[in-house]
C-alpha atoms as one frame of an Amber mdcrd trajectory, in Angstrom:
protein
  -8.648  15.986  21.820 -11.899  17.264  23.089 -15.072  17.265  20.748 -14.884
  21.105  20.804 -11.221  21.058  19.682 -11.722  18.368  17.187 -14.463  20.527
  15.219 -12.014  23.475  15.304  -9.158  21.289  14.004 -11.376  19.926  11.490
 -12.054  23.330   9.930  -8.384  23.751   9.311  -7.730  20.430   7.401  -6.945
  20.960   3.611  -6.320  17.798   1.251  -3.001  17.519  -0.318  -2.745  16.475
  -4.006  -1.530  12.883  -2.758  -4.388  12.526  -0.488  -6.886  13.477  -3.368
  -5.376  10.901  -5.635  -5.311   8.303  -2.839  -9.169   9.040  -2.166  -9.998
   8.658  -5.721  -8.032   5.154  -5.963  -9.645   3.754  -2.845 -13.187   4.843
  -3.802 -12.638   3.227  -7.229 -11.610   0.094  -5.052 -12.705  -1.145  -1.802
 -12.964   2.240   0.182 -16.426   3.826   0.608 -17.920   6.928   2.023 -20.636
   7.260   4.786 -22.713  10.262   5.625 -24.914  10.717   8.819 -26.161  14.236
   8.152 -27.677  14.182   4.741 -24.523  14.741   2.418 -23.259  17.803   4.616
 -20.104  15.814   5.561 -18.732  12.330   4.893 -16.305  10.026   6.356 -14.190
   7.512   4.399 -13.699   4.153   5.732 -10.814   1.888   4.571 -11.026  -1.850
   5.341  -8.864  -4.974   4.255  -7.941  -8.346   5.385  -5.423  -8.556   8.242
  -3.088  -9.803   5.492  -2.873  -6.458   4.062  -2.000  -4.897   7.348   0.900
  -2.996   6.066  -1.002  -1.537   3.154  -3.592  -0.121   5.535  -1.106   1.161
   7.889   0.592   2.821   4.763  -2.548   4.522   3.766  -3.138   5.644   7.472
   0.122   7.382   7.467  -0.689   9.191   4.323  -4.157  10.150   5.305  -3.417
  10.616   9.240  -4.372  14.295   9.453  -7.788  13.458   8.496  -8.102  10.485
  11.047  -8.915  10.416  14.695  -7.908   7.063  15.604  -5.332   4.569  14.445
  -6.283   1.328  12.404  -7.977  -1.514  14.520  -8.164  -5.106  13.843 -11.651
  -6.948  14.061 -12.705 -10.679  13.794 -16.171 -11.656  12.260 -17.781 -14.916
  11.652 -17.536 -16.002   7.774 -19.622 -19.016   7.929 -18.879 -22.690   8.319
 -17.253 -22.305  11.612 -14.573 -19.935  10.046 -13.703 -16.176  10.986 -12.393
 -13.336   8.992  -9.782 -10.932  10.477 -10.034  -7.316   8.995  -7.971  -4.302
   9.690  -9.534  -0.721   9.229  -9.692   2.972  10.054 -12.273   5.663   9.448
 -11.701   9.459   8.951 -13.269  12.301  10.512 -16.747  13.299   8.999 -15.608
  16.192   6.926 -17.361  18.626   4.446 -14.003  18.341   2.331 -15.474  14.848
   1.084 -18.769  16.261   0.014 -17.318  16.696  -3.500 -16.490  12.804  -3.742
 -19.510  11.938  -2.085 -21.494  13.745  -4.953 -19.210  12.457  -7.670 -19.232
   8.679  -6.528 -22.583   8.464  -4.817 -24.903  10.870  -6.837 -28.078   8.876
  -5.843 -29.427   6.113  -3.743 -26.045   5.602  -1.929 -24.887   3.199  -4.838
 -21.150   3.887  -5.796 -20.524   4.592  -9.445 -17.759   5.644 -11.627 -17.944
   9.617 -11.806 -18.535  11.104 -15.214 -15.504  13.252 -14.487 -13.096  10.404
 -13.933 -10.834  11.255 -16.753 -10.054  14.656 -14.904  -9.717  12.976 -11.571
  -7.525   9.954 -12.360  -3.857  10.100 -11.524  -0.957   7.564 -11.537  -1.276
   7.184  -7.731  -5.144   6.616  -8.019  -4.571   3.673 -10.469  -1.842   2.150
  -8.430  -4.131   2.394  -5.132  -7.144   0.834  -6.967  -4.883  -1.874  -8.258
  -3.639  -2.714  -4.787  -7.261  -2.799  -3.837  -8.757  -5.071  -6.824  -6.061
  -5.956  -9.127  -3.855  -9.081  -9.907  -1.287 -10.187 -12.201  -2.819 -12.339
 -14.860  -0.224 -15.095 -15.136   3.369 -15.766 -15.988   2.324 -16.721 -19.502
   0.181 -13.702 -20.231   2.466 -11.164 -18.243  -0.474  -8.696 -17.697  -2.666
  -7.170 -15.188  -6.462  -7.427 -14.325  -8.532  -5.267 -12.222 -11.477  -6.896
 -10.669 -13.953  -4.027 -11.219 -17.080  -6.154 -10.282 -18.988  -3.394  -8.345
 -19.223  -1.019 -11.665 -21.410  -1.620 -14.725 -19.922  -2.007 -18.253 -20.838
   1.539 -19.189 -19.070   2.939 -16.236 -16.063   0.956 -16.888 -15.788   2.297
 -20.441 -15.347   5.700 -19.022 -12.305   4.429 -17.073 -11.026   2.823 -20.216
 -11.366   6.158 -22.184  -9.352   7.787 -19.373  -6.479   5.102 -19.280  -6.241
   5.311 -23.081  -6.428   9.083 -23.654  -4.682  10.106 -20.465  -1.958   7.516
 -20.099  -1.881   5.537 -23.149  -2.905   2.417 -21.543  -5.169  -0.028 -23.943
  -7.684  -2.222 -22.057 -10.538  -4.526 -22.883 -13.574  -5.646 -20.674 -13.666
  -9.283 -19.762 -17.024 -10.996 -18.583 -17.045 -13.259 -15.572 -19.901 -15.168
 -14.355 -20.225 -15.330 -10.428 -23.035 -16.731  -8.442 -25.464 -16.211 -11.457
 -24.650 -12.581 -11.980 -22.469 -11.206 -14.937 -19.440  -8.965 -13.773 -16.812
  -7.029 -15.784 -13.134  -6.951 -15.307 -10.828  -4.536 -16.737  -7.851  -6.342
 -18.709  -4.697  -4.448 -19.453  -3.819  -5.527 -23.203  -0.307  -7.163 -23.191
   0.936  -4.197 -25.525   0.292  -1.791 -22.709   1.342  -3.918 -19.800   4.905
  -2.306 -19.153   3.417   1.100 -19.356   0.716   0.087 -16.604   3.551  -1.373
 -14.647   5.519   1.815 -14.586   2.482   3.468 -13.110   1.783   1.236 -10.242
   5.447  -0.092  -9.297   6.806   3.101  -7.421   3.893   2.594  -5.042   4.054
  -1.269  -4.589   7.788  -1.013  -4.216   7.249   0.677  -0.799   5.134  -2.153
   0.427   7.041  -5.347   0.456   3.967  -7.562   1.508   2.299  -6.208  -1.626
   4.676  -7.345  -3.917   3.128 -10.309  -5.077   0.643  -8.083  -6.931   3.561
  -7.526  -9.425   3.709 -11.414 -10.405   6.848 -13.385 -11.026   7.843 -12.090
 -14.387   8.155  -8.555 -16.056   6.127  -7.417 -18.878   8.434  -6.504 -21.761
   8.578  -2.860 -23.105
């Protein structure tokens, strides 16, 4: 489409409930919003390793009405002569994203957990966040971890509250030291592992290449 046609088309776009849940999930994870016109409009960028190509293509299909170009592969230098292959797409710049920009980036362009996260969080959002940042703990522990390194302890407590009071999922925060800095991870308590699994499994079952995220054993009820 020509630029004028694109601008007309953008004014017709409306977000579905599914798309809203995906946006929340990816913003909790690896997705990020960019603005080039002082917060009037934002665009969402989703980027992962080429190993997650199937997952990125799945996200693209879900968000396709918001996107002007299909996902692209890119290779960057990663140090010590190595290279990193990524796969990404970016949405149109839309006023529809302004709400999410103000919620997740209230000042200084630093991403935070919104104070309204309890209201915003949906099962699909949790599954997307887990696909971005989660891992199966181990066959012995049979539970799950979300590597939520970009958020503060106080922000993560908001999510803990939402998981407990909205979904009945009990968690704790684990400290992790990395390159001299202290980070926090959300640890799903074993007693809630099966309940958490029921939330994320319907999405992961659609993505064979991501099933390793479920581990080799099933948490008990």
